[in-house]
N, C-alpha and C positions, 0 to 999 in steps of 0.2 A: 504494500500500500504506500502511496505517495502522500505526504502531509506537507502543506505549504501555508504560509501566512500571507494575507493580502491586506493592504491598507488603502483606503479610499475616503473621500470626503463624506460619503453617506452609504447606506446599506445597498441601495439600488445599484450604484456604480460598482460596489464591491462584488455583487452577484454577477454583474455583466462580465467583469474581468475573470471571475472564477469559472463561469460558463465557457468563456472563450479559451482559457488556458487548460482547464481540467475536463471540460465537457459536461453534458447534461446529467451524468450519473454521479457527480461530485456530492459529497456529504458535508454539511456544516457541522464542525465539531464544537466550535465556541465563537462567541463574538464579544468584543470589548470596546467600550468607548474610550477614545484616547484624547485627553484634554491638552496634550502637548501640541506644539505647532505642526501644521501639515501644509506643505507646499509653500509658495511664495507669499501667500496671504496670511500665513500663520493661523489657519482655522483648525477647529477640532476635527477629528477624523474617527473612523471606525476601523478596528482591526479584526479581521475574520480569519479563523483557522479552518481550512477545508481539507478534505481527504478524498482520494479516488483510488480504487483498486488498480493494481498493475495491469490486470487484464482489460479493464474498461479504458484506461489511458492508452494502452497499446492499440486497442480497437479504434479509438479516436484518431491516433496518429496514422494508422494504416489507411483508414478511410480517407482522411484528408490528403494523404500522399497520392491517392488515385483521383482526386478531384482537380478540376481546373480552378484557377484563382477566383474567378468571378462566382463560380458555384460555391466554393468554400466560404466566401464572404456572405453569400446569400443564406447559406445553411446556418451560419453562426448568428444570424438575426432572427431566426425562426423560434418557435416555442421549443421548450425542452423535449417534448414528446416527438415532435417532427424531427428535431435534430438527432435524437437517439435512434429513431426508426431509419433515418438516412444513413447513419453510421453503420447500423446493423446490416442494411441492404448492401452497402458497398463492401463491407468486410466479408459477408457471406458469399458474395459473388467472387471475391478474390480467393476465398477458401475453396470454393467449388472448382475454379479454374486451376488452382494449385494442386488440388487432389487429383483431378483428371490428368494433369501433366505428370504427377508422380506415379499414377497407375500405369500410364503408358511406358514411363521409364523403367519401372519395376518389371513390366512384362518383357521388355527388351533385355534386361539384365539377368533375369531369373531363368536360367536354362532348364530348371526343373519343370517349368510349365510346358516345355516342348518334349518332355520325356514321358514314356509310357509307364514308367515305374517311379513313383515319387518317394524320395527319402523323407523320413520323419525329421521334423525340425522344431526348434523353439524360436520365439521371437524376442527381440531386444529392442524396446522402444527408445529411440534417441530423440532428444529434444534440446537442441543446441542454440537455435537462433530465435529472433523475435517473431518471425513469421510462424515458425513451428510452435512457439508457445501459444500463439493465438488459435491456429486452426488444427493443432494436433499433429504430431509427427507421424509419418507413414511408417508402419512397422518395417524394420530392416531385417530380411531373412538371412540368417547365418547358416552356412553350409556345415552341418555336423550330423553325425549319425546318432546322437543322443536322442532318446525318445520318451522323456517324461511328459506328462500332460502339462499344458500351459499353466494350469493353476498351481502346480508345484514344480517350479523350474529348477532343474538340476543340471549343472554343467556336464559336458561330455567326459571330462577327466576328473579324477579324484572325488567321485561321488561317494556318499556314505556306504552304499552297497559294495562299491569297488574296494573301499578301504576295509570294510568288514571282511570281505572275501580274502583280501590280501593278508589280513591278520590271521585268518584261519589257515591259509596256505603256509604261513610262517610259524604255525603252531602256537599262536597266542592263547594262553589259558584264560586271559581276561575276558575274551569274547566267547570262548567255547562254553563257559558256564552259563551264559545267557541264552544259549540255544536259539530257537526260532525267533525270539524277540530281539536278538542281538543287533540285527540290522536297523530296527526301529530305534533302539537305544543309540546306535551310532549316528543316525540321522539327527536326533535331538542334540547330541554333542557337537555335531558338525555345524549346527546353526547357533552354537554358543551356550547351550544349556549345560550346567554343571553335571558331570557324570553321575554323581549320587542322586541328583534330582531326576535326571533322565531315567535312571534305573527304577526309581519309585513310580514314575508315571507309566512306563511300559509294563511294569509288573502288575499294576492295577488293571490295565487293559487285558493282559494275558489271563489274569485270574477271573475276569468277567467272562464266563463261559459263553453267554449269548453273543456278546460283542466279538469275541475271538473266533467263534464258529463262523461268523459272517465274513471275516476278513482273512482268515489264516490261509485260505487257498487262492487269494487274489494275488496279482502281481505286486511288486514292492511299492510302486507309485500309488496304487489304490490303497494299500495298507497305510501308507503315510497320510494319504488324504483322509482316511477314516480315523486316523490317530489324532489329527489336528483338533477337532471339536473337544475330545477328551482333555487334551492339554489345556485348551483355552478355558475349560470349565473350572480350572484351578485358579483362574485370574478373576479377582473381584473388580468391578467397574464402579467408579464414583460418579455422582451426578455433577454436571458442570456448575460453576458459580452463576447464580441468578439473583434476582431481587430476593432478599431474605424472607423466608417463611416464618422464622422464629428468631429469638434473640441469640440462640446458640450458633447461628450461621451468619454472623456479621463481621467477624474478625478472622483474618487469615494471615499466617506468617509463612515465609518461604525460607527454607533452610537448605544448606548445601555447601560444598567445597568451593574454593575460589575458581572463577571462570566457567562455571557450569551453566550460566545464563539466567540467574535468578531475576535480576533487574529487568532484563529484556522480556522475560516471561510475564512479569507483573505488568509491564507496559502493554503486551499483547492482550492479556486478559482484560485489563482496564479499558482499552480501546474498543474491544469487541462488546463489552458490556455497555459502554456509552452509546455505541451505534445501535445495538439491539434492544436495550431496555430504557435508555435515557435516564437511568438511575445515577445518583451522585456518589462518587467514591472519594475516599481520602487516603493519603499515603503517610506512613510513618517509616523513617529509615533510621537504623542503628548502625549503618555501614560507614562508620567514621574513621576506620583504619586504612581504607584504600584511597589512594589519591584519585580524586574525581568521582568517588563513589556517590556522594551526595548530589553532585552536579548532574550525574547521569540520570538519576530519577527525577531531579528537579526539572530537567529539560522536557521530559514527558509530562510532568504535572503542569507545566506552563502551557504546553500545546493543548492538553485536554481541558484545561481550566479547573483542575482539581487541587485542593489544598495539600500541602506537604509540611509535615513537622519533623524536625531532626531531634532525635532523643540520643544524647551523647552518653547516657548512663542508664542502666536497667531501671533505676528508681524513677526516671522520668517517663518511662513507657506508658504506665497506666494512665497518667494525666493526659498524655498526648492522645491516646486512644479514646479516652472518655470525651475529650474536647471534640474530636472528629465525629464520634458516634452521635453527638447532639445535632449535627448538621448533615451527616452523610448516611447513606444506606449500608455501605460496606466500607471496611478499612483493611487495606493490604499493607503488611509489614515486610520491609526488606531488611535482611540481616547480613552481617559480615560473612564473607566466605573464609573458611579455614579447614584444615585437615582434621580428621578425627583424632589426631594425636596432639593437637595444640590445646592443652587442657585449660590454659588461662582464657583463651578466646572462646572456647566452648562454654566455660563457666559464665562468661559475659552474655553469650547468646541464651543459655539456659535460664539465667536469672531474668532476662528481658522478656521471654515468652511464657515461662512457667508462672510468672506473677499474674498473668491474665487467665482467669478461670474459664473463660469461654473462647479460648483461642484455638482455631483449627490450624494444624501445622502440616505443610507440604514438604516432602523431601524432594529436591530437584536433583536429578541424577543424569549424567551424560551416558548414553548407551555405548559410546565408543571407548569407555574405560571400564572393562569388566572387573567385577569384584572377585576377591579370592574366596576359596571354599571356607577358609577360617572366618572371614568377615561375615559370611552368610550364616554361619553356625553360632557365632558368639552373641551377636545382638542384631538380628535381622530387622526388628521393628524399632530400632533406636538409631539415632544419629549422634554419636559421641555421648551417649547417655541420655539424650533428649528423645522422649517418646514422640513419634510423629503419627499423623492420621491418614496420610495418603501419599501417592507417588505422582510426580510429573517427570516424564522422561524427555531429555533434550538431545540435540545433535543426532537425530535419527538418520540424517543424510550423510553423516561422516563415517559410516561403517556399513559393511554389508553382512556383518555378523551381529544380530540383535537379540540373541538369547538372553542377554542381561535383563531384559524386561521380564521374562519368565522367572529367571533366578530370583530377582528382587521381590517381585509380587508374590511368588509362590512361597518363599521363605518367611516374608514379613506378614503375610495374610492381610496386607493393607490394600485398599482399592487403588486403581490407576485412574487419574482424572484427565490428564492431558498428554499429548505427544507433540513435540515441537522440533523444528529445524530452522536453521538460518536466522537472519537478522531482520527480516521484513516484518514491520509492525502494521497491522495485526495479522497479516496473511499466514505467516509460518507457524500456525498452531492449530491443532485439531482436538476436539473432544474425544477422549479415548472410548473405543468400543472394542469388543472381542474381535469383530471382523477386521478392524484396522490393525489391531495388534497381530492378528494372524497373517495379514498381508505383509506387515513389516518383518515379521520373524521368519515366515516360511516361504513367502512367495516373491515374485518379481516386485521390487519396491516401486511404488508410485505414490505421489502426493496429490490427492484429489480433494 
């Protein structure tokens, strides 16, 4: 999402500029009367913060690039509905022409279309330039004899079944003892699930006679496909933040190590709530140890028009939260990042959040940094001694091994609330569902 500030002498002129630059689908986030001088006549002005999704802005730019100058100027003076319909029409026409061109090119390039015997293939969707981002990339067919179903993509080499068979050929007693469920266990390990957790899950499936009877004689890809729902049933899903239904759901603290994306995640959630519910939020930050930590959240607070209070000691947190609750629907608390071995910093965080009796605590965890087996056994539902209520997993796009989601959620028995990637606010965040987690962990990754 693109967020910009506009200043004009009145609201009407500001809206005209916003419509011209961002298009008819722009959303007004906040307005502010500016008593300072504006222009040569030193008159008061209005400052408007507006936002537009990357997709809508790209569509506008694409449509205008296909218009002649006189038509472009004419469209910009029409109503928002006519302008939006015009952009859609031009963009859809371009998409259609582009797809037809790609189909012809793929037909010429794909020799398998001219063969009487088709090889089995899997698809790899590439999405690299702005045009493809808008109209959807054409699947690129890779020549390989691997034949898993599209829903469970396995590379041609080094698949779990190949690794399992190799281990048997090499006389590995580790996999011999798991017998016919060994390959399913190997697949879970292959996607990043801890071996001990993988063993527990496949053992449950094997001991369920009705389930095992249905899948034991199927090919391995079908077995894995049937295993996925069982795995996902171990994952609890939390409801996304909305307007509070009771007093126990108004304060949320975000915990986690340095650099996991706590502040950006807070900004994504807050922006989405502003757009979807129009409820007012307040921010408290205790991130006073990192250079620029307060400024980072302050910039988002200014854009959204939300109040921010800095609490530089645990004792000041209750008063800050109480002040914001008197004027806001929800309060989001940003905490300092630190490792689970920094006892002094952890004590500061614990004293800041445990003093709030109705504080819901999220542990923000990057998927690309797997936890050790020891970490999962010792205190799976605590962060450095702080009991947390739910998970938010970040950096989904920075790894293709995402079994850490299952490891953490399975061991902690805490629900998963959100999945995030990237820095775009608020686009790069999704409400967690079992289907999305399944796609991220087991399937071809896509962000929809």
